[in-house]
Each structure stands twice: as structure tokens, then as C-alpha cells.
A tleap script that builds the chain and sets N, CA, C and O, in Angstrom:
source leaprc.protein.ff14SB
mol = sequence {
  NMET VAL ARG GLY ASP ASP GLY LEU THR GLY
  TYR THR PHE THR ALA VAL LEU ARG ALA LEU
  ASP HIE TRP GLN ILE ASP ALA ASP SER ILE
  THR ARG HIE ARG ASP GLY VAL GLU LEU PRO
  LEU GLU ALA LEU ASP PHE PHE ILE GLU LEU
  ARG THR SER LEU GLY LEU SER GLU GLU ILE
  LEU PRO VAL TYR LEU GLU GLU ILE SER SER
  THR LEU SER GLY THR CYS TYR LYS LEU THR
  LYS PRO ARG LEU PRO VAL ALA GLU LEU ILE
  ASP ALA GLY PHE GLN ALA ILE GLU THR GLY
  MET THR GLU ASP THR PRO ALA SER SER PRO
  THR THR GLY GLY SER ALA SER ALA SER THR
  SER ILE CYS ARG THR PRO ARG ARG PRO ARG
  THR CARG
}
set mol.1.N position { 11.247 -4.904 -14.571 }
set mol.1.CA position { 10.743 -3.740 -15.352 }
set mol.1.C position { 9.682 -3.756 -16.297 }
set mol.1.O position { 9.640 -4.542 -17.243 }
set mol.2.N position { 8.756 -2.826 -16.027 }
set mol.2.CA position { 7.557 -2.877 -17.008 }
set mol.2.C position { 7.976 -1.777 -18.153 }
set mol.2.O position { 8.113 -0.611 -17.784 }
set mol.3.N position { 8.139 -2.043 -19.242 }
set mol.3.CA position { 8.503 -1.084 -20.528 }
set mol.3.C position { 7.401 -0.740 -21.155 }
set mol.3.O position { 6.541 -1.577 -21.430 }
set mol.4.N position { 7.278 0.705 -21.499 }
set mol.4.CA position { 6.279 1.375 -22.356 }
set mol.4.C position { 6.432 0.871 -23.517 }
set mol.4.O position { 7.395 0.167 -23.820 }
set mol.5.N position { 5.352 1.227 -24.406 }
set mol.5.CA position { 5.193 0.586 -25.751 }
set mol.5.C position { 6.331 1.155 -26.731 }
set mol.5.O position { 6.635 0.558 -27.764 }
set mol.6.N position { 6.963 2.409 -26.313 }
set mol.6.CA position { 8.122 2.961 -27.082 }
set mol.6.C position { 9.492 2.128 -26.713 }
set mol.6.O position { 10.465 2.242 -27.458 }
set mol.7.N position { 9.539 1.401 -25.705 }
set mol.7.CA position { 10.646 0.728 -25.536 }
set mol.7.C position { 11.799 1.378 -24.644 }
set mol.7.O position { 12.773 0.796 -24.167 }
set mol.8.N position { 11.437 2.790 -24.528 }
set mol.8.CA position { 12.347 3.796 -24.028 }
set mol.8.C position { 11.923 4.058 -22.532 }
set mol.8.O position { 12.792 4.294 -21.693 }
set mol.9.N position { 10.735 4.021 -22.235 }
set mol.9.CA position { 10.259 4.389 -20.893 }
set mol.9.C position { 10.086 3.047 -20.141 }
set mol.9.O position { 9.647 2.054 -20.721 }
set mol.10.N position { 10.431 3.042 -18.872 }
set mol.10.CA position { 10.091 1.926 -18.028 }
set mol.10.C position { 9.899 2.176 -16.635 }
set mol.10.O position { 10.386 3.155 -16.069 }
set mol.11.N position { 9.140 1.241 -16.027 }
set mol.11.CA position { 8.592 1.499 -14.664 }
set mol.11.C position { 9.150 0.365 -13.709 }
set mol.11.O position { 8.941 -0.817 -13.980 }
set mol.12.N position { 9.790 0.707 -12.704 }
set mol.12.CA position { 10.192 -0.362 -11.778 }
set mol.12.C position { 9.406 -0.331 -10.543 }
set mol.12.O position { 8.701 0.649 -10.300 }
set mol.13.N position { 9.477 -1.393 -9.695 }
set mol.13.CA position { 8.696 -1.476 -8.495 }
set mol.13.C position { 9.004 -2.691 -7.832 }
set mol.13.O position { 9.562 -3.616 -8.422 }
set mol.14.N position { 8.647 -2.743 -6.546 }
set mol.14.CA position { 8.694 -4.049 -5.648 }
set mol.14.C position { 7.301 -4.483 -5.642 }
set mol.14.O position { 6.410 -3.634 -5.625 }
set mol.15.N position { 7.031 -5.740 -5.655 }
set mol.15.CA position { 5.696 -6.195 -5.620 }
set mol.15.C position { 5.722 -7.590 -5.005 }
set mol.15.O position { 6.742 -8.272 -5.110 }
set mol.16.N position { 4.618 -8.054 -4.352 }
set mol.16.CA position { 4.418 -9.381 -3.872 }
set mol.16.C position { 3.037 -9.950 -4.794 }
set mol.16.O position { 1.935 -9.403 -4.852 }
set mol.17.N position { 3.450 -11.146 -5.445 }
set mol.17.CA position { 2.509 -11.802 -6.298 }
set mol.17.C position { 1.531 -12.470 -5.309 }
set mol.17.O position { 1.979 -13.253 -4.471 }
set mol.18.N position { 0.145 -12.178 -5.377 }
set mol.18.CA position { -0.768 -12.822 -4.543 }
set mol.18.C position { -1.714 -13.708 -5.369 }
set mol.18.O position { -1.542 -13.921 -6.569 }
set mol.19.N position { -2.646 -14.169 -4.698 }
set mol.19.CA position { -3.677 -15.192 -5.402 }
set mol.19.C position { -4.220 -14.524 -6.567 }
set mol.19.O position { -4.140 -13.299 -6.662 }
set mol.20.N position { -4.808 -15.290 -7.528 }
set mol.20.CA position { -5.284 -14.851 -8.554 }
set mol.20.C position { -4.335 -13.942 -9.530 }
set mol.20.O position { -4.936 -13.171 -10.277 }
set mol.21.N position { -3.276 -13.958 -9.575 }
set mol.21.CA position { -2.211 -13.025 -10.262 }
set mol.21.C position { -2.282 -11.683 -9.944 }
set mol.21.O position { -1.892 -10.837 -10.748 }
set mol.22.N position { -2.874 -11.301 -8.529 }
set mol.22.CA position { -2.852 -10.051 -8.328 }
set mol.22.C position { -1.432 -9.519 -7.512 }
set mol.22.O position { -0.889 -10.155 -6.609 }
set mol.23.N position { -1.009 -8.314 -8.007 }
set mol.23.CA position { 0.165 -7.852 -7.431 }
set mol.23.C position { 0.023 -6.951 -6.313 }
set mol.23.O position { -0.829 -6.078 -6.481 }
set mol.24.N position { 0.571 -6.942 -5.337 }
set mol.24.CA position { 0.535 -6.060 -4.198 }
set mol.24.C position { 1.944 -5.099 -4.499 }
set mol.24.O position { 3.077 -5.522 -4.270 }
set mol.25.N position { 1.675 -3.829 -5.013 }
set mol.25.CA position { 2.925 -3.211 -5.271 }
set mol.25.C position { 3.048 -2.058 -4.057 }
set mol.25.O position { 2.113 -1.421 -3.571 }
set mol.26.N position { 4.321 -1.980 -3.743 }
set mol.26.CA position { 4.573 -1.091 -2.893 }
set mol.26.C position { 4.610 0.505 -3.441 }
set mol.26.O position { 5.537 0.859 -4.170 }
set mol.27.N position { 3.806 1.216 -3.143 }
set mol.27.CA position { 3.487 2.413 -3.919 }
set mol.27.C position { 4.777 3.313 -3.942 }
set mol.27.O position { 5.127 3.897 -4.968 }
set mol.28.N position { 5.433 3.388 -2.803 }
set mol.28.CA position { 6.682 4.236 -2.638 }
set mol.28.C position { 7.970 3.726 -3.373 }
set mol.28.O position { 9.004 4.391 -3.437 }
set mol.29.N position { 7.809 2.506 -3.910 }
set mol.29.CA position { 8.843 1.923 -4.713 }
set mol.29.C position { 8.842 2.117 -6.187 }
set mol.29.O position { 9.805 1.802 -6.887 }
set mol.30.N position { 7.697 2.665 -6.666 }
set mol.30.CA position { 7.486 2.926 -8.121 }
set mol.30.C position { 8.354 4.214 -8.611 }
set mol.30.O position { 8.306 5.356 -8.153 }
set mol.31.N position { 9.132 3.729 -9.631 }
set mol.31.CA position { 9.883 4.979 -10.319 }
set mol.31.C position { 9.628 4.766 -11.830 }
set mol.31.O position { 9.330 3.664 -12.292 }
set mol.32.N position { 9.756 5.830 -12.531 }
set mol.32.CA position { 9.629 5.865 -14.049 }
set mol.32.C position { 10.973 6.478 -14.575 }
set mol.32.O position { 11.580 7.386 -14.007 }
set mol.33.N position { 11.319 5.919 -15.627 }
set mol.33.CA position { 12.710 6.276 -16.296 }
set mol.33.C position { 12.392 6.292 -17.799 }
set mol.33.O position { 11.414 5.783 -18.346 }
set mol.34.N position { 13.356 6.942 -18.338 }
set mol.34.CA position { 13.449 7.110 -19.921 }
set mol.34.C position { 14.858 7.568 -20.156 }
set mol.34.O position { 15.310 8.624 -19.713 }
set mol.35.N position { 15.553 6.662 -20.917 }
set mol.35.CA position { 16.917 6.924 -21.327 }
set mol.35.C position { 17.709 7.175 -20.172 }
set mol.35.O position { 18.580 8.043 -20.219 }
set mol.36.N position { 17.488 6.459 -19.061 }
set mol.36.CA position { 18.374 6.537 -17.938 }
set mol.36.C position { 18.125 7.688 -17.003 }
set mol.36.O position { 18.807 7.858 -15.993 }
set mol.37.N position { 17.115 8.492 -17.366 }
set mol.37.CA position { 16.707 9.658 -16.407 }
set mol.37.C position { 15.409 9.335 -15.674 }
set mol.37.O position { 14.407 8.983 -16.297 }
set mol.38.N position { 15.433 9.457 -14.334 }
set mol.38.CA position { 14.236 9.305 -13.544 }
set mol.38.C position { 13.250 10.520 -13.914 }
set mol.38.O position { 13.573 11.708 -13.938 }
set mol.39.N position { 12.056 10.014 -14.180 }
set mol.39.CA position { 10.973 10.986 -14.441 }
set mol.39.C position { 9.866 10.971 -13.263 }
set mol.39.O position { 9.752 10.061 -12.442 }
set mol.40.N position { 9.130 12.049 -13.317 }
set mol.40.CA position { 8.167 11.999 -12.217 }
set mol.40.C position { 6.959 11.092 -12.583 }
set mol.40.O position { 6.615 10.997 -13.761 }
set mol.41.N position { 6.352 10.466 -11.660 }
set mol.41.CA position { 5.102 9.544 -11.930 }
set mol.41.C position { 3.858 10.427 -12.336 }
set mol.41.O position { 3.463 11.344 -11.615 }
set mol.42.N position { 3.255 10.089 -13.556 }
set mol.42.CA position { 2.149 10.771 -13.846 }
set mol.42.C position { 1.110 9.786 -14.329 }
set mol.42.O position { 1.315 9.111 -15.337 }
set mol.43.N position { -0.015 9.693 -13.617 }
set mol.43.CA position { -1.053 8.677 -13.876 }
set mol.43.C position { -1.518 8.627 -15.306 }
set mol.43.O position { -1.793 7.554 -15.843 }
set mol.44.N position { -1.604 9.765 -15.915 }
set mol.44.CA position { -2.224 9.719 -17.258 }
set mol.44.C position { -1.062 9.139 -18.274 }
set mol.44.O position { -1.289 8.252 -19.096 }
set mol.45.N position { 0.096 9.716 -18.109 }
set mol.45.CA position { 1.199 9.374 -18.860 }
set mol.45.C position { 1.408 7.776 -18.859 }
set mol.45.O position { 1.774 7.185 -19.875 }
set mol.46.N position { 1.144 7.115 -17.624 }
set mol.46.CA position { 1.224 5.758 -17.580 }
set mol.46.C position { 0.424 5.009 -18.539 }
set mol.46.O position { 0.914 4.099 -19.208 }
set mol.47.N position { -0.825 5.377 -18.625 }
set mol.47.CA position { -1.715 4.635 -19.462 }
set mol.47.C position { -1.457 5.066 -20.968 }
set mol.47.O position { -1.755 4.302 -21.886 }
set mol.48.N position { -0.879 6.348 -21.198 }
set mol.48.CA position { -0.481 6.761 -22.545 }
set mol.48.C position { 0.631 5.972 -23.111 }
set mol.48.O position { 0.666 5.582 -24.278 }
set mol.49.N position { 1.632 5.735 -22.126 }
set mol.49.CA position { 2.849 5.198 -22.669 }
set mol.49.C position { 2.617 3.650 -22.757 }
set mol.49.O position { 3.357 3.042 -23.530 }
set mol.50.N position { 1.632 2.906 -22.025 }
set mol.50.CA position { 1.280 1.656 -22.287 }
set mol.50.C position { -0.055 1.102 -22.867 }
set mol.50.O position { -0.542 -0.005 -22.639 }
set mol.51.N position { -0.594 2.180 -23.735 }
set mol.51.CA position { -1.859 2.057 -24.134 }
set mol.51.C position { -2.020 0.808 -25.211 }
set mol.51.O position { -3.102 0.227 -25.288 }
set mol.52.N position { -0.990 0.452 -25.972 }
set mol.52.CA position { -1.094 -0.756 -26.815 }
set mol.52.C position { -0.907 -1.895 -26.055 }
set mol.52.O position { -1.536 -2.909 -26.357 }
set mol.53.N position { -0.103 -1.894 -25.065 }
set mol.53.CA position { 0.119 -3.060 -24.175 }
set mol.53.C position { -1.106 -3.547 -23.388 }
set mol.53.O position { -1.350 -4.707 -23.056 }
set mol.54.N position { -1.974 -2.222 -23.107 }
set mol.54.CA position { -3.090 -2.480 -22.168 }
set mol.54.C position { -4.225 -2.680 -23.089 }
set mol.54.O position { -5.303 -2.922 -22.544 }
set mol.55.N position { -4.197 -2.625 -24.402 }
set mol.55.CA position { -5.349 -2.811 -25.369 }
set mol.55.C position { -6.224 -1.537 -25.418 }
set mol.55.O position { -7.395 -1.651 -25.781 }
set mol.56.N position { -5.759 -0.417 -25.098 }
set mol.56.CA position { -6.688 0.810 -25.241 }
set mol.56.C position { -6.508 1.310 -26.597 }
set mol.56.O position { -5.438 1.772 -26.993 }
set mol.57.N position { -7.505 1.219 -27.268 }
set mol.57.CA position { -7.717 1.762 -28.592 }
set mol.57.C position { -7.749 3.185 -28.697 }
set mol.57.O position { -7.922 3.860 -27.682 }
set mol.58.N position { -7.589 3.753 -29.904 }
set mol.58.CA position { -7.653 5.279 -30.015 }
set mol.58.C position { -8.975 5.845 -29.639 }
set mol.58.O position { -9.100 6.969 -29.153 }
set mol.59.N position { -10.032 4.968 -29.898 }
set mol.59.CA position { -11.253 5.464 -29.478 }
set mol.59.C position { -11.668 5.337 -27.945 }
set mol.59.O position { -12.543 6.059 -27.467 }
set mol.60.N position { -10.999 4.393 -27.219 }
set mol.60.CA position { -11.135 4.117 -25.782 }
set mol.60.C position { -10.215 4.954 -25.028 }
set mol.60.O position { -10.541 5.457 -23.953 }
set mol.61.N position { -8.974 5.131 -25.611 }
set mol.61.CA position { -8.112 5.859 -24.678 }
set mol.61.C position { -8.453 7.151 -24.023 }
set mol.61.O position { -8.097 7.388 -22.869 }
set mol.62.N position { -9.186 8.050 -24.797 }
set mol.62.CA position { -9.525 9.373 -24.092 }
set mol.62.C position { -10.634 9.265 -23.119 }
set mol.62.O position { -10.835 10.040 -22.184 }
set mol.63.N position { -11.424 8.086 -23.475 }
set mol.63.CA position { -12.623 7.856 -22.433 }
set mol.63.C position { -11.839 7.322 -21.059 }
set mol.63.O position { -12.149 7.745 -19.945 }
set mol.64.N position { -10.957 6.499 -21.243 }
set mol.64.CA position { -10.267 5.810 -20.132 }
set mol.64.C position { -9.476 6.892 -19.267 }
set mol.64.O position { -9.464 6.897 -18.036 }
set mol.65.N position { -8.857 7.750 -20.036 }
set mol.65.CA position { -7.997 8.966 -19.518 }
set mol.65.C position { -9.097 9.768 -18.667 }
set mol.65.O position { -8.773 10.135 -17.538 }
set mol.66.N position { -10.219 10.021 -19.092 }
set mol.66.CA position { -11.158 10.831 -18.455 }
set mol.66.C position { -11.565 10.107 -17.160 }
set mol.66.O position { -11.653 10.727 -16.100 }
set mol.67.N position { -11.808 8.811 -17.255 }
set mol.67.CA position { -12.167 8.049 -15.986 }
set mol.67.C position { -11.071 7.927 -15.007 }
set mol.67.O position { -11.394 7.882 -13.820 }
set mol.68.N position { -9.899 7.870 -15.306 }
set mol.68.CA position { -8.619 7.927 -14.497 }
set mol.68.C position { -8.794 9.392 -13.815 }
set mol.68.O position { -8.919 9.476 -12.593 }
set mol.69.N position { -8.798 10.393 -14.538 }
set mol.69.CA position { -8.856 11.751 -13.975 }
set mol.69.C position { -9.798 12.015 -13.163 }
set mol.69.O position { -9.552 12.761 -12.216 }
set mol.70.N position { -11.078 11.480 -13.330 }
set mol.70.CA position { -12.178 11.464 -12.406 }
set mol.70.C position { -11.891 10.658 -11.046 }
set mol.70.O position { -12.214 11.118 -9.950 }
set mol.71.N position { -11.296 9.493 -11.200 }
set mol.71.CA position { -10.906 8.832 -10.055 }
set mol.71.C position { -10.002 9.439 -9.179 }
set mol.71.O position { -10.124 9.381 -7.956 }
set mol.72.N position { -8.993 10.086 -9.828 }
set mol.72.CA position { -7.997 10.758 -8.977 }
set mol.72.C position { -8.524 12.088 -8.360 }
set mol.72.O position { -8.238 12.410 -7.206 }
set mol.73.N position { -9.224 12.768 -9.091 }
set mol.73.CA position { -9.973 13.879 -8.669 }
set mol.73.C position { -10.876 13.489 -7.383 }
set mol.73.O position { -10.842 14.128 -6.332 }
set mol.74.N position { -11.514 12.593 -7.561 }
set mol.74.CA position { -12.548 12.050 -6.558 }
set mol.74.C position { -11.837 11.587 -5.261 }
set mol.74.O position { -12.411 11.829 -4.199 }
set mol.75.N position { -10.715 10.984 -5.242 }
set mol.75.CA position { -9.838 10.469 -4.343 }
set mol.75.C position { -9.449 11.703 -3.591 }
set mol.75.O position { -9.647 11.813 -2.381 }
set mol.76.N position { -8.852 12.698 -4.382 }
set mol.76.CA position { -8.306 13.984 -3.718 }
set mol.76.C position { -9.250 14.587 -2.903 }
set mol.76.O position { -8.989 15.058 -1.796 }
set mol.77.N position { -10.552 14.581 -3.526 }
set mol.77.CA position { -11.678 15.242 -2.737 }
set mol.77.C position { -11.983 14.613 -1.515 }
set mol.77.O position { -12.130 15.263 -0.480 }
set mol.78.N position { -12.103 13.196 -1.580 }
set mol.78.CA position { -12.367 12.605 -0.289 }
set mol.78.C position { -11.435 12.693 0.835 }
set mol.78.O position { -11.782 12.690 2.016 }
set mol.79.N position { -10.114 12.781 0.365 }
set mol.79.CA position { -8.807 12.949 1.290 }
set mol.79.C position { -8.886 14.175 1.923 }
set mol.79.O position { -8.203 14.317 2.937 }
set mol.80.N position { -9.610 15.138 1.519 }
set mol.80.CA position { -9.678 16.396 2.158 }
set mol.80.C position { -10.734 16.572 3.273 }
set mol.80.O position { -10.791 17.530 4.045 }
set mol.81.N position { -11.567 15.495 3.243 }
set mol.81.CA position { -12.789 15.690 4.290 }
set mol.81.C position { -12.334 14.894 5.527 }
set mol.81.O position { -11.566 13.941 5.397 }
set mol.82.N position { -12.776 15.257 6.650 }
set mol.82.CA position { -12.483 14.653 7.945 }
set mol.82.C position { -12.972 13.172 7.780 }
set mol.82.O position { -13.930 12.863 7.071 }
set mol.83.N position { -12.168 12.232 8.553 }
set mol.83.CA position { -12.630 10.918 8.531 }
set mol.83.C position { -13.632 10.834 9.679 }
set mol.83.O position { -13.441 11.363 10.774 }
set mol.84.N position { -14.760 10.100 9.333 }
set mol.84.CA position { -15.925 9.800 10.506 }
set mol.84.C position { -15.685 8.625 10.967 }
set mol.84.O position { -15.246 7.752 10.219 }
set mol.85.N position { -15.924 8.402 12.246 }
set mol.85.CA position { -15.663 7.198 13.010 }
set mol.85.C position { -16.917 6.353 12.509 }
set mol.85.O position { -17.870 6.936 11.992 }
set mol.86.N position { -16.904 5.000 12.665 }
set mol.86.CA position { -17.963 3.962 12.282 }
set mol.86.C position { -19.203 4.330 12.991 }
set mol.86.O position { -20.237 4.347 12.323 }
set mol.87.N position { -19.245 4.575 14.024 }
set mol.87.CA position { -20.311 4.914 14.971 }
set mol.87.C position { -21.233 6.198 14.272 }
set mol.87.O position { -22.460 6.250 14.356 }
set mol.88.N position { -20.533 7.036 13.692 }
set mol.88.CA position { -21.067 8.345 13.162 }
set mol.88.C position { -21.747 7.834 11.623 }
set mol.88.O position { -22.863 8.163 11.222 }
set mol.89.N position { -20.869 7.040 10.966 }
set mol.89.CA position { -21.275 6.403 9.597 }
set mol.89.C position { -22.536 5.607 9.650 }
set mol.89.O position { -23.284 5.567 8.673 }
set mol.90.N position { -22.809 4.942 10.815 }
set mol.90.CA position { -23.967 4.145 10.988 }
set mol.90.C position { -25.429 5.046 10.640 }
set mol.90.O position { -26.399 4.656 9.990 }
set mol.91.N position { -25.255 6.150 11.196 }
set mol.91.CA position { -26.491 6.922 10.973 }
set mol.91.C position { -26.279 8.056 9.969 }
set mol.91.O position { -27.154 8.914 9.862 }
set mol.92.N position { -25.135 8.111 9.205 }
set mol.92.CA position { -24.871 9.126 8.403 }
set mol.92.C position { -25.767 9.010 6.987 }
set mol.92.O position { -26.313 7.933 6.746 }
set mol.93.N position { -25.883 9.926 6.228 }
set mol.93.CA position { -26.440 9.897 4.885 }
set mol.93.C position { -25.648 9.316 3.824 }
set mol.93.O position { -24.463 9.048 4.020 }
set mol.94.N position { -26.214 9.102 2.716 }
set mol.94.CA position { -25.534 8.383 1.490 }
set mol.94.C position { -24.204 9.146 1.257 }
set mol.94.O position { -23.144 8.523 1.202 }
set mol.95.N position { -24.256 10.503 1.118 }
set mol.95.CA position { -23.268 11.310 0.627 }
set mol.95.C position { -22.001 11.248 1.764 }
set mol.95.O position { -20.822 11.268 1.412 }
set mol.96.N position { -22.298 11.194 2.734 }
set mol.96.CA position { -21.144 10.997 3.932 }
set mol.96.C position { -20.561 9.731 3.848 }
set mol.96.O position { -19.342 9.602 3.965 }
set mol.97.N position { -21.421 8.636 3.629 }
set mol.97.CA position { -20.867 7.262 3.548 }
set mol.97.C position { -19.907 7.224 2.292 }
set mol.97.O position { -18.775 6.742 2.338 }
set mol.98.N position { -20.465 7.772 1.191 }
set mol.98.CA position { -19.687 7.616 -0.219 }
set mol.98.C position { -18.288 8.390 -0.047 }
set mol.98.O position { -17.228 7.948 -0.490 }
set mol.99.N position { -18.429 9.684 0.701 }
set mol.99.CA position { -17.137 10.453 0.858 }
set mol.99.C position { -16.274 9.728 1.846 }
set mol.99.O position { -15.053 9.857 1.748 }
set mol.100.N position { -16.770 9.007 2.751 }
set mol.100.CA position { -15.919 8.251 3.594 }
set mol.100.C position { -15.215 7.194 3.199 }
set mol.100.O position { -14.245 6.779 3.834 }
set mol.101.N position { -15.712 6.586 1.948 }
set mol.101.CA position { -15.266 5.330 1.464 }
set mol.101.C position { -13.997 5.644 0.578 }
set mol.101.O position { -14.116 6.280 -0.469 }
set mol.102.N position { -12.858 5.210 0.999 }
set mol.102.CA position { -11.682 5.555 0.086 }
set mol.102.C position { -11.045 4.275 -0.483 }
set mol.102.O position { -10.064 4.379 -1.219 }
set mol.103.N position { -11.587 3.008 -0.156 }
set mol.103.CA position { -11.194 1.809 -0.599 }
set mol.103.C position { -12.303 1.112 -1.451 }
set mol.103.O position { -13.482 1.420 -1.276 }
set mol.104.N position { -11.935 0.182 -2.366 }
set mol.104.CA position { -12.897 -0.390 -2.982 }
set mol.104.C position { -12.487 -1.817 -3.223 }
set mol.104.O position { -11.857 -2.409 -2.347 }
set mol.105.N position { -12.776 -2.355 -4.256 }
set mol.105.CA position { -12.321 -3.780 -4.573 }
set mol.105.C position { -10.866 -4.038 -4.765 }
set mol.105.O position { -10.126 -3.118 -5.113 }
set mol.106.N position { -10.420 -5.239 -4.557 }
set mol.106.CA position { -8.855 -5.372 -4.634 }
set mol.106.C position { -8.512 -5.552 -6.181 }
set mol.106.O position { -7.932 -6.530 -6.651 }
set mol.107.N position { -8.949 -4.489 -6.867 }
set mol.107.CA position { -8.562 -4.225 -8.428 }
set mol.107.C position { -8.601 -2.972 -8.757 }
set mol.107.O position { -9.201 -2.212 -7.997 }
set mol.108.N position { -8.038 -2.494 -9.847 }
set mol.108.CA position { -8.008 -1.217 -10.453 }
set mol.108.C position { -9.540 -0.990 -10.859 }
set mol.108.O position { -10.157 -1.718 -11.637 }
set mol.109.N position { -10.025 0.069 -10.248 }
set mol.109.CA position { -11.533 0.397 -10.498 }
set mol.109.C position { -11.506 1.873 -11.016 }
set mol.109.O position { -11.453 2.791 -10.197 }
set mol.110.N position { -11.542 2.128 -12.419 }
set mol.110.CA position { -11.392 3.503 -12.777 }
set mol.110.C position { -12.833 4.096 -12.828 }
set mol.110.O position { -13.449 4.204 -13.889 }
set mol.111.N position { -13.270 4.426 -11.770 }
set mol.111.CA position { -14.388 5.236 -11.470 }
set mol.111.C position { -14.378 6.151 -10.257 }
set mol.111.O position { -13.715 5.876 -9.256 }
set mol.112.N position { -15.039 7.117 -10.352 }
set mol.112.CA position { -14.846 8.182 -9.211 }
set mol.112.C position { -15.045 7.495 -7.674 }
set mol.112.O position { -14.308 7.755 -6.722 }
set mol.113.N position { -15.970 6.744 -7.640 }
set mol.113.CA position { -16.378 5.985 -6.512 }
set mol.113.C position { -15.492 4.847 -6.142 }
set mol.113.O position { -15.547 4.374 -5.007 }
set mol.114.N position { -14.657 4.375 -7.069 }
set mol.114.CA position { -13.914 3.135 -6.908 }
set mol.114.C position { -12.353 3.255 -6.915 }
set mol.114.O position { -11.632 2.345 -7.324 }
set mol.115.N position { -11.903 4.402 -6.450 }
set mol.115.CA position { -10.470 4.357 -6.638 }
set mol.115.C position { -9.740 3.468 -5.486 }
set mol.115.O position { -10.036 3.645 -4.304 }
set mol.116.N position { -8.804 2.535 -5.872 }
set mol.116.CA position { -8.233 1.595 -4.930 }
set mol.116.C position { -6.903 2.235 -4.540 }
set mol.116.O position { -6.086 1.480 -4.012 }
set mol.117.N position { -6.561 3.508 -4.719 }
set mol.117.CA position { -5.424 4.144 -4.172 }
set mol.117.C position { -5.751 5.139 -3.277 }
set mol.117.O position { -5.924 6.306 -3.626 }
set mol.118.N position { -5.853 4.717 -2.061 }
set mol.118.CA position { -6.175 5.599 -1.009 }
set mol.118.C position { -4.918 6.165 -0.292 }
set mol.118.O position { -4.660 5.778 0.848 }
set mol.119.N position { -4.173 7.019 -0.891 }
set mol.119.CA position { -2.923 7.369 -0.260 }
set mol.119.C position { -2.794 8.877 -0.451 }
set mol.119.O position { -3.094 9.438 -1.505 }
set mol.120.N position { -2.303 9.533 0.695 }
set mol.120.CA position { -2.418 11.014 0.578 }
set mol.120.C position { -1.377 11.633 -0.498 }
set mol.120.O position { -1.484 12.787 -0.913 }
set mol.121.N position { -0.404 10.778 -0.886 }
set mol.121.CA position { 0.481 11.303 -1.800 }
set mol.121.C position { -0.142 11.182 -3.331 }
set mol.121.O position { 0.539 11.543 -4.291 }
set mol.122.N position { -1.367 10.696 -3.485 }
set mol.122.CA position { -1.944 10.631 -4.739 }
set mol.122.C position { -2.261 12.088 -5.217 }
set mol.122.O position { -2.231 12.335 -6.422 }
set mol.123.N position { -2.573 13.082 -4.276 }
set mol.123.CA position { -2.796 14.539 -4.464 }
set mol.123.C position { -1.689 15.181 -4.788 }
set mol.123.O position { -1.767 16.092 -5.613 }
set mol.124.N position { -0.520 14.857 -4.244 }
set mol.124.CA position { 0.824 15.533 -4.590 }
set mol.124.C position { 1.327 15.093 -5.802 }
set mol.124.O position { 1.731 15.895 -6.644 }
set mol.125.N position { 1.346 13.584 -6.017 }
set mol.125.CA position { 1.997 12.994 -7.189 }
set mol.125.C position { 1.022 12.191 -7.710 }
set mol.125.O position { 0.729 11.150 -7.122 }
set mol.126.N position { 0.434 12.535 -8.796 }
set mol.126.CA position { -0.564 11.446 -9.489 }
set mol.126.C position { -0.038 10.142 -9.557 }
set mol.126.O position { 1.070 9.966 -10.063 }
set mol.127.N position { -0.708 9.199 -9.105 }
set mol.127.CA position { -0.258 7.659 -9.391 }
set mol.127.C position { -1.281 6.943 -10.070 }
set mol.127.O position { -2.411 7.432 -10.049 }
set mol.128.N position { -1.088 5.873 -10.670 }
set mol.128.CA position { -2.198 5.008 -11.291 }
set mol.128.C position { -2.705 4.301 -10.199 }
set mol.128.O position { -2.022 4.102 -9.194 }
set mol.129.N position { -4.028 3.845 -10.340 }
set mol.129.CA position { -4.672 3.148 -9.359 }
set mol.129.C position { -3.826 1.843 -9.076 }
set mol.129.O position { -3.320 1.188 -9.988 }
set mol.130.N position { -3.710 1.504 -7.679 }
set mol.130.CA position { -3.004 0.438 -7.270 }
set mol.130.C position { -3.836 -0.986 -7.306 }
set mol.130.O position { -4.993 -1.095 -6.901 }
set mol.131.N position { -3.131 -1.945 -7.802 }
set mol.131.CA position { -3.634 -3.343 -7.741 }
set mol.131.C position { -2.967 -3.912 -6.546 }
set mol.131.O position { -1.745 -4.013 -6.435 }
set mol.132.N position { -3.866 -4.289 -5.628 }
set mol.132.CA position { -3.426 -4.917 -4.340 }
set mol.132.C position { -3.167 -6.441 -4.514 }
set mol.132.O position { -2.798 -7.117 -3.554 }
savepdb mol mol.pdb
quit
């Protein structure tokens, strides 16, 4: 269990530890609890609840939350667009290629173009970027 800074909120999940201490987390296994009550997953709450543990200062936290919001918004937008086959992407313009990209590096990338959480559930239930 990963505990929030308040000691009351906790996150549980199943994961496989990969090379370079990267965790491959099963997104469907993530749960959030406080005082024994299951709570909905909220991406921004995750970072607020663990801001001290993550080293997010009072100055950085609002910027980080804005970046996470932008990442989630950008991913939701991309998931509303039709998927183009590779043969069409070869001759496509920059915007079509960028919109078609839903994966990035195998790490959390809090930028609009770098969401590593390409799951359709992200638009229904905000989740934090996934570390593979």
C-alpha cells in the first residue's frame, strides 16, 4: 500500500517490478481508500495527497497539477479521434501524427504530448500517468 502524506489515505495496486526500478502497474487494480472507505480515483488528488512524498513544493504543486490536467485533457482528445493506420501516417502531416500518438516513453511524462496512460478509461475516471 502506498500511503498519502496524511497517513489516512492509501492506494493499493498490483505491479511487476521491471528493470531500472520501473513498476508495471495493472491500471484496473488501483484502488484508493481513506478510513476503510473506497474512494474514486482522481488524478489530481493523487498528487495533492502525496505532494510531500513526491517532493512537490507549494510553488511547484500548482504548475504540476496544471501539467497533469493538460496531459489528461490531451489524452482524452486524442482518444476521440479515429486511429489512422501506419500506411496513412507515413504521408500524414505533423498534427495527424501527433494526435495519433498515444504512447510515449516508459515513464511518467506530465506533458500534453507525453501521456503514458493511453487507456479509454482515463476519460471516464481520471487516473494518474502510468509508469510501465
